[in-house]
C-alpha positions, 0 to 999 in steps of 0.5 A: 559377815553381815550379822557382824557388822549389825551387831557391831553398829547396835551400840551407837543405836541404843536410846538414851536412858528414860531417865534423862533429861531431854529438855536440853534446857540451857542458859542463853547469857554468857556475859551480865551486865557490867559492874564497877568496883564499890557497886552492889547491882542487880544481873539477870541470866536468860534460859531457854528450854525444848521443853516445859520445866517446873519448880525452878530454883538457882542459886549463884557461886560467886568470888571470895568477897563478892555478895549475893542476895537474892529476891525476898520474895523467895525468901534470900535462899535462892531465885526463880525466874521472873513470870513465874517457877516454870519455864514453858518449852521454847520461850526465855526467860531470867532469872535475878539476882543482886551482886555487892562488889568490893571497890577490892575488885578490879577485874572482871570475874565468873559466876556459877549458876546451878539451877534445879527443876523437874520436868514432867507431868503431875505434881511433884514435892520437895525432892522433885518426886511425883508422877512421871515428874523427875528434877534435874540440874544444869549448872552456868558459868557466867562472866561479870564484866567491871568497869571504872564508875562514871559521874559524880560520888553523889548528888546533893538534891536539896540545895535551897531551904527556907528558914523562918526567923525564930523557928526551930526545927528539923529540916532534911538535905536530900542526897541520891547516890552516884554508881557505887555504895558509900559508906559512912555517910555523914553531913554537917555544916559549916560557917553559919550566918550570923542569928543561925545555930544548928544542931544534929540528931542526939546532939552529935558533932554532925548527922548521919544518913535516915536509914543507913549508914550506906548511902547506896548507889542510884539510892535517894536517903536525906541527913537531919538538920534542926536551924534553930533561927533565932536571931536571923535577919531576912535575906539569903545566906549561902552554907556550906555542905561538908561531906564526908564518906568512905569509896575505895579510900575516905573523902571529903565533899564540899557542897552549898546549901541556900537558907533563904529567910523570908 
């Protein structure tokens, strides 16, 4: 009977396979920082491990309509850790990735991160094979909260310009984005004071941004307007600035630009 008891208990004491992942590598983050409908922003997920793992590579799977972008330092196909591609045992490091959320996404969603790494000493090849080094992977499902945007859609940074009488030059009007991305961002000036004409690049009826057609949330860009001050008299003039863009829907806002003529 004693022998039988010993034999029946043996399977419970069996050692794990020698090639099993014993690093206990896992994500610490369960919920990222929030994003808003129409926002594109960088997020991070923190990882930890009991033992040192190397050759770290993470990819992110997001729901349809949500765009994933990785840091350009790795070619744009994946992301690694902030410090390096090595996660030292008993420490923490994080992976970063950028999500672009459409305006139609108004509720929280989940993304799945798959991280590949190697365990063991020695060098490894592109497949994670090396001297006593083996490749493993782990996945984490993380929630991305979605909450309404706050604040102005954009801010006009340039509110005053000096225009010399008789001048005929392009000047910059700078805008900074709010929390969300604004597509199709164009500007034209309203009623002008006597003696002033304006022109836009390409002889168009309005002007777009210098860098892109979208004013990305949290970034700054400018439009160029040519001020033709043929007969403009000295003084201070207020000129309406009409801004057209698309957020959740097409919008128009009007602000003011003060022209100082010395």
